[in-house]
C-alpha positions as CSV (number, residue, x, y, z in Angstrom):
1,X,12.9,23.0,-103.6
2,X,16.2,23.7,-105.2
3,X,16.2,23.0,-108.9
4,X,19.0,21.1,-110.7
5,X,19.8,24.2,-112.8
6,X,20.4,26.3,-109.6
7,X,22.9,23.7,-108.4
8,X,24.6,23.6,-111.8
9,X,24.9,27.4,-111.9
10,X,26.3,27.8,-108.4
11,X,29.9,29.0,-108.4
12,X,32.5,29.2,-105.7
13,X,35.5,31.6,-105.2
14,X,39.0,30.2,-105.6
15,X,41.5,30.2,-102.8
16,X,45.0,29.2,-102.3
17,X,45.5,25.6,-101.0
18,X,41.9,24.8,-101.7
19,X,40.3,21.8,-103.3
20,X,41.2,20.6,-106.8
21,X,38.7,22.6,-108.9
22,X,38.6,19.9,-111.6
23,X,37.6,17.2,-109.1
24,X,35.0,19.5,-107.5
25,X,33.5,20.4,-110.8
26,X,33.4,16.8,-111.9
27,X,31.7,15.8,-108.6
28,X,29.2,18.7,-108.8
29,X,28.3,17.5,-112.4
30,X,27.8,14.0,-111.0
31,X,25.6,15.3,-108.2
32,X,23.5,17.4,-110.6
33,X,22.8,14.4,-112.8
34,X,21.6,12.3,-109.8
35,X,19.7,15.2,-108.3
36,X,17.9,15.9,-111.6
37,X,16.7,12.3,-111.6
38,X,15.4,12.6,-108.1
39,X,13.8,16.0,-108.8
40,X,12.0,14.6,-111.9
41,X,10.8,11.6,-109.9
42,X,9.5,13.9,-107.2
43,X,7.5,16.0,-109.6
44,X,6.0,12.9,-111.2
45,X,5.1,11.4,-107.8
46,X,3.5,14.7,-106.7
47,X,1.3,14.6,-109.8
48,X,0.3,11.1,-109.1
49,X,-0.5,11.9,-105.5
50,X,-2.7,14.9,-106.6
51,X,-4.6,12.6,-109.0
52,X,-5.0,9.9,-106.3
53,X,-6.3,12.4,-103.8
54,X,-8.7,13.9,-106.3
55,X,-10.1,10.5,-107.2
56,X,-10.3,9.2,-103.6
57,X,-13.7,8.2,-102.3
58,X,-14.7,9.3,-98.8
59,X,-15.9,6.6,-96.4
60,X,-19.5,8.0,-96.5
61,X,-19.5,7.7,-100.3
62,X,-18.2,4.1,-100.1
63,X,-21.0,3.2,-97.8
64,X,-23.5,4.7,-100.2
65,X,-21.9,2.7,-103.1
66,X,-22.1,-0.5,-101.1
67,X,-25.8,0.3,-100.3
68,X,-26.4,0.7,-104.0
69,X,-27.0,4.5,-103.9
70,X,-25.7,6.8,-106.6
71,X,-22.7,9.0,-105.7
72,X,-22.8,12.7,-106.7
73,X,-19.7,14.8,-106.9
């Protein structure tokens, strides 16, 4: 996954009759801020998913729990 810093550090060559560099820089800054939020949220959700998968109980274990048997990990 592309990191926010990689986006921020990306540069482009200048050309005649190109885009307004100030507008492009401003928009890239805006995109970096939004992307950083999404990137952070994605990392957090991946951690939560890992924790949920690790704590998940298999169907066989659930049946043993319902039957009153002890569950060993």
